[in-house]
C-alpha positions as CSV (number, residue, x, y, z in Angstrom):
1,X,181.6,103.5,135.3
2,X,178.1,103.6,133.9
3,X,175.7,101.2,131.9
4,X,174.3,102.2,128.7
5,X,170.7,101.4,129.3
6,X,169.4,99.0,131.9
7,X,166.3,98.2,130.1
8,X,168.0,96.8,126.9
9,X,171.1,94.6,126.9
10,X,174.2,96.4,125.6
11,X,176.7,94.6,123.4
12,X,180.2,95.6,122.6
13,X,181.0,94.5,119.0
14,X,184.7,94.5,117.9
15,X,184.7,94.2,114.0
16,X,187.2,96.0,111.8
17,X,185.2,95.3,108.5
18,X,182.7,98.0,107.6
19,X,180.3,95.8,105.8
20,X,180.3,93.1,108.6
21,X,179.6,96.1,111.1
22,X,176.7,97.2,109.0
23,X,175.2,93.6,108.8
24,X,175.9,93.2,112.6
25,X,174.1,96.5,113.5
26,X,171.1,95.2,111.4
27,X,170.9,91.9,113.0
28,X,171.3,93.2,116.6
29,X,168.8,96.1,116.2
30,X,167.0,94.8,119.1
31,X,169.9,95.6,121.3
32,X,172.0,98.5,122.2
33,X,175.3,98.2,120.3
34,X,178.6,99.9,120.5
35,X,181.2,99.1,117.8
36,X,184.9,99.1,117.9
37,X,187.4,98.7,115.0
38,X,190.3,97.6,117.0
39,X,191.3,96.0,120.3
40,X,192.5,99.4,121.6
41,X,189.1,101.0,120.9
42,X,187.4,98.0,122.5
43,X,189.4,98.3,125.7
44,X,188.7,102.0,125.8
45,X,185.0,101.3,125.6
46,X,185.3,98.6,128.2
47,X,186.6,101.2,130.5
48,X,183.8,103.7,129.6
49,X,180.7,101.6,129.9
50,X,179.4,98.2,131.3
51,X,178.4,95.7,128.8
52,X,176.0,92.7,128.9
53,X,177.9,90.8,126.1
54,X,180.8,91.0,123.9
55,X,181.1,90.1,120.0
56,X,184.7,89.6,118.6
57,X,186.4,89.0,115.2
58,X,189.6,87.2,115.5
59,X,191.4,89.3,113.0
60,X,192.0,92.7,114.4
61,X,194.5,95.4,113.4
62,X,196.4,95.7,116.6
63,X,196.1,92.4,118.4
64,X,194.3,89.1,117.9
65,X,190.7,88.5,119.0
66,X,192.0,85.8,121.4
67,X,194.3,88.3,123.1
68,X,191.5,90.7,123.4
69,X,189.2,88.0,124.8
70,X,191.9,87.5,127.5
71,X,191.8,91.2,128.3
72,X,188.1,91.3,128.5
73,X,187.9,88.3,130.9
74,X,190.1,90.3,133.3
75,X,187.5,92.8,133.6
76,X,184.4,90.6,133.1
77,X,185.1,86.9,133.7
78,X,181.5,85.7,133.5
79,X,179.9,88.1,130.8
80,X,178.7,86.3,127.6
81,X,181.3,86.5,124.9
82,X,180.8,85.4,121.3
83,X,183.4,85.2,118.5
84,X,181.7,85.9,115.2
85,X,184.7,85.5,112.8
86,X,186.1,84.5,109.6
87,X,188.6,82.4,111.5
88,X,187.1,79.0,110.7
89,X,190.0,76.5,111.4
90,X,189.4,74.1,114.2
91,X,192.5,75.3,116.0
92,X,191.2,78.8,115.9
93,X,188.0,77.7,117.5
94,X,189.9,75.8,120.2
95,X,192.0,79.0,120.9
96,X,189.0,81.1,121.3
97,X,187.2,78.7,123.7
98,X,190.3,78.3,125.7
99,X,190.7,82.1,126.1
100,X,187.3,82.2,127.6
101,X,184.7,82.6,124.9
102,X,181.1,81.4,125.6
103,X,180.6,80.5,122.0
104,X,182.4,80.5,118.7
105,X,180.5,81.2,115.5
106,X,181.9,81.5,111.9
107,X,181.1,83.7,109.1
108,X,179.1,84.3,107.0
109,X,176.7,85.3,109.6
110,X,173.5,83.3,110.1
111,X,171.2,85.7,111.9
112,X,168.7,83.3,113.3
113,X,171.7,81.3,114.8
114,X,173.4,84.3,116.2
115,X,170.3,85.7,117.8
116,X,169.4,82.3,119.2
117,X,172.8,81.9,120.7
118,X,173.0,85.4,122.1
119,X,169.6,85.1,123.7
120,X,170.4,81.9,125.4
121,X,173.8,83.3,126.8
122,X,172.0,86.5,128.0
123,X,169.2,84.5,129.9
124,X,172.0,82.3,131.5
125,X,173.8,85.2,132.6
126,X,170.8,86.8,134.2
127,X,170.0,83.4,135.9
128,X,173.5,82.8,137.2
129,X,173.8,86.5,138.3
130,X,170.4,86.3,140.2
131,X,172.0,83.3,142.1
132,X,175.1,85.2,142.7
133,X,173.3,88.0,144.3
134,X,172.8,85.8,147.3
135,X,176.7,86.0,147.9
136,X,176.7,89.7,147.2
137,X,174.3,90.3,149.9
138,X,176.0,87.9,152.2
139,X,179.4,89.7,152.1
140,X,177.5,93.0,152.5
141,X,175.9,91.8,155.6
142,X,179.1,90.4,157.0
143,X,181.0,93.7,156.4
144,X,178.2,95.9,157.8
145,X,178.1,93.7,160.9
146,X,181.9,94.5,161.4
147,X,181.8,98.2,160.6
148,X,178.4,100.0,160.5
149,X,178.1,100.4,164.2
150,X,181.4,102.3,164.4
151,X,180.4,104.6,161.5
152,X,177.1,105.4,163.0
153,X,178.8,106.7,166.1
154,X,180.3,109.4,164.2
155,X,178.9,112.5,162.8
156,X,179.3,115.2,160.0
157,X,182.3,114.9,157.7
158,X,183.9,112.1,159.5
159,X,180.8,109.8,159.1
160,X,180.6,110.6,155.5
161,X,184.4,109.8,154.9
162,X,184.2,106.6,156.9
163,X,180.9,105.6,155.0
164,X,182.6,106.2,151.6
165,X,185.7,104.2,152.8
166,X,183.4,101.3,153.9
167,X,181.5,101.3,150.6
168,X,184.9,101.0,148.7
169,X,185.9,98.1,150.9
170,X,182.5,96.4,150.6
171,X,182.3,96.7,146.8
172,X,185.7,95.1,146.3
173,X,185.0,92.2,148.5
174,X,181.3,91.8,147.3
175,X,182.4,92.1,143.7
176,X,184.9,89.2,144.0
177,X,182.4,87.0,145.6
178,X,179.7,87.9,143.1
179,X,182.0,87.1,140.2
180,X,183.3,83.8,141.8
181,X,179.6,82.8,142.2
182,X,178.9,83.3,138.5
183,X,177.6,86.8,138.4
184,X,178.5,89.2,135.5
185,X,179.9,92.7,135.6
186,X,176.8,94.2,134.1
187,X,174.4,92.6,136.7
188,X,176.7,93.7,139.5
189,X,176.3,97.2,138.2
190,X,172.6,96.8,138.2
191,X,172.3,95.4,141.7
192,X,175.0,97.4,143.7
193,X,173.2,100.6,144.6
194,X,170.1,98.9,145.9
195,X,171.9,96.2,147.7
196,X,174.3,98.6,149.4
197,X,171.5,100.9,150.3
198,X,169.4,97.9,151.7
199,X,172.3,96.8,153.9
200,X,172.8,100.5,155.2
201,X,169.1,100.8,156.0
202,X,169.3,97.7,158.3
203,X,171.7,99.6,160.5
204,X,170.1,103.1,160.3
205,X,168.2,104.4,163.5
206,X,164.4,104.1,163.0
207,X,164.1,107.8,163.3
208,X,166.4,108.4,160.2
209,X,164.2,106.1,158.0
210,X,161.6,107.4,155.5
211,X,162.2,111.1,156.1
212,X,165.3,112.0,153.8
213,X,164.6,115.7,154.2
214,X,165.2,115.4,158.1
215,X,168.2,113.3,157.9
216,X,171.7,114.2,159.1
217,X,173.4,115.8,156.0
218,X,176.2,113.4,156.3
219,X,173.8,110.4,156.2
220,X,172.0,111.9,153.1
221,X,175.3,112.4,151.5
222,X,176.4,108.9,152.1
223,X,173.2,107.6,150.6
224,X,173.7,109.8,147.6
225,X,177.2,108.6,147.3
226,X,176.1,104.9,147.3
227,X,173.8,105.6,144.4
228,X,176.2,107.4,142.3
229,X,179.2,105.2,142.8
230,X,177.7,102.6,140.3
């Protein structure tokens, strides 16, 4: 799983209409955008990249936008998700918000309103994720306290294998805590490698630190794995 570009927020836009896609591409020119014409394409893209935000039309050829919203929320419960749709009835709005939408905007698109709403949601997501990072680090510290000493007793391939297994366990537990604390999938992706490396460094022998070229190959491989796994 990769992130399109950490320096610019990346938005997954699900819009079957070609003219509407062209307009959104112009309005969102300050962001990275990936477009999908259907829910199937959107889910495929969701599995390929990590996104900072989502923009959905309600009327899709293969499922409703509300159904797709629920699918996205399974993968990213906290990421900003905006309906930008021609479905303007009050009951449509209510269904979208109940499904987990962060905001519901009706077409025709009002660019200043859309950009303002998106900016606010992205800023809130960044703030909440920064707060949730405390939980991420707390879980990592707890897991390392239980497991790191045993791994450091090992050598070679055995240490490498045990280290990889520990990282998988840590990521599952830390991801759950981070999400429950309000963090988004995209920010977890950004934080993970440094957070895991920092937790690992606290348990390394002083003689291993600062000299990567002199480290035990198994330790070096474990560090490389932690950076690439995100």
